[in-house]
N, C-alpha and C positions, 0 to 999 in steps of 0.2 A: 633572629632579628625581623622576622614577619609579626611576632609574639609583642615585642617594645612598641611596634610601629601603631600596633590597633591599640593598645594599652594608655598610648600618647593623643588618641584622638577622643575628641569628648563622647560621652555617650548619647547623649541627647544634640543633635543639631537642630536648628529652627530654619525652617525651610522659609524664604521669603516668597509668597504667591502671590498672585496678581489679582485677588479679587478680597475686597477686604470683609470683615464680618456684616453681617446684616444688623440694621436700625434694631433695635427693642422693641420696637411695634411691629416691627415685620417679619419679627424673626417668631414673635407671640403667634400672632394670625398665622406664619407657616407651620409651627407646632399645633395650631389649633386646626390646622384644615387637614396635616397627615392624619393625627389621632382620628375624626371624625371619618377620614375615606377608609384606614384602617376599618373600622367598627363596620362600617358600612360591606365592605367586601366577607368581614366575617357571618353579618348578617344574610348576605347572598348567598354565601356558601350552605349558611344553616337552612337557609331557603331550598336550597337545591337537592339536599341531603333528604330535607322533612319530607319535599314532595315524592323523591325516589320509593321513600319508604312507604307512601302514603300516610302519613300522621297527620294529625287534626291540626299540627302546628305551622303546616305548609303556607297556608293561604293567610294566617296572622302574618307570619314570618315576610310572606310575599309584598302584604303592603306597608311592612314596616320598613323594608328595601329598597321599596319603592319612594318613599318618605326622605330615609336617609340620604337616596342617593340626590335628590334635591334640597338637602342642606348641604351635602358634600359637597355639592356644582358650586351653591354659595358659598360657602368658605373658601374655597380656590379662589373665586372673584374676590373675595375681601382680602386676600392677602396680594392680589393686584392692584386693588383700588388702596388699599392702606400703603403698598411700596409707593403710588403716585403720588399719592398725599404726602409722604414724609418727604419726598422728592423735592416737590413744590414751596412746602412748607420751609425747610434748611437750606434751599438756596442752590440745589444743585443746575450746575448750568448747563443747559440742553443748546446744542448746535443746532439751527436750521440746519434740515436734511434737503429744501430745498434748493436748486440751483438759481432760481429765480430770486431767492432774497438778497444775495447777494449787490443783481443788479438794481434790485429796490432801493437801497442805502446809497449807491452811487449815485443813482438821480436824486435821491434826495439832497446829497453833498451839493450837487452840481446846481441845484435848485438855491440852496442857501447860500453859495456863492455867488451864485447871478442875482441873488437879492439885496448880496453886499454890495456889488456892484453897481447894482441899479441905485442904492441909496446913498452911496457915494461914503460909505466909510474908509475912511483916514486908515491903508496899512494893507490893506485888502485888494489884493487882485486876483484875475479871474482864474489864473495856474497856481496861485498861493497856495500849496500847504498851510494846515494849522500848524502853529508852533507849537502847543502845550497837547500834552495828550490828556482827554477828560475822562474820567470813570463812566464805564458804561450806563450806570443809569441816569448821570446828567446829560449825560452825549443823546442820549434817548428822549427825554427832556426837553432840550434844547431843539430835534430835529422836530419833534411834534409843535413845538410853539413857532418854529418857524415855519413850517407845514400849513399850519392855522391860517399862520398870517400872510403867508404867500396865497392860502386860498378865500381868505374873506374877500377882497375885493374882485377876486373873480366871480363870488356868489353874489357878492351885492349889484356889479355888472348885470348879470344874467338874469336876476328878475326886474 
């Protein structure tokens, strides 16, 4: 009976992983970094063993392994930079980790609401919420424009 239960199961079951596959440029940089780092470790071992055996190859291998260490460090940093650039170019949204940011947004919304009340726009009261939900980019653009409008008179009065 146990044998029948085993044969009924699939041979290959795909597990859902929490992490997605790395983007191609990032994966390419990571493979390059691993290969360079492994070659650097091999050079370091050869330099060590050549030094133990008093070989003439010890000093050239030491110099090349020092240079390879610099290159390996650069390649690991290249993986990090490539990852960050890919995230910025392909629209990965990052949430602000600071607790100061939400309160700043709330202050901007309050200033915007106060400006509407001061201008006397019909249908906008101080405590009224916005009826429609705007996209993030439009909202940020409108907030920036509202800030510029509210700051411009203050700057001209100060001068």
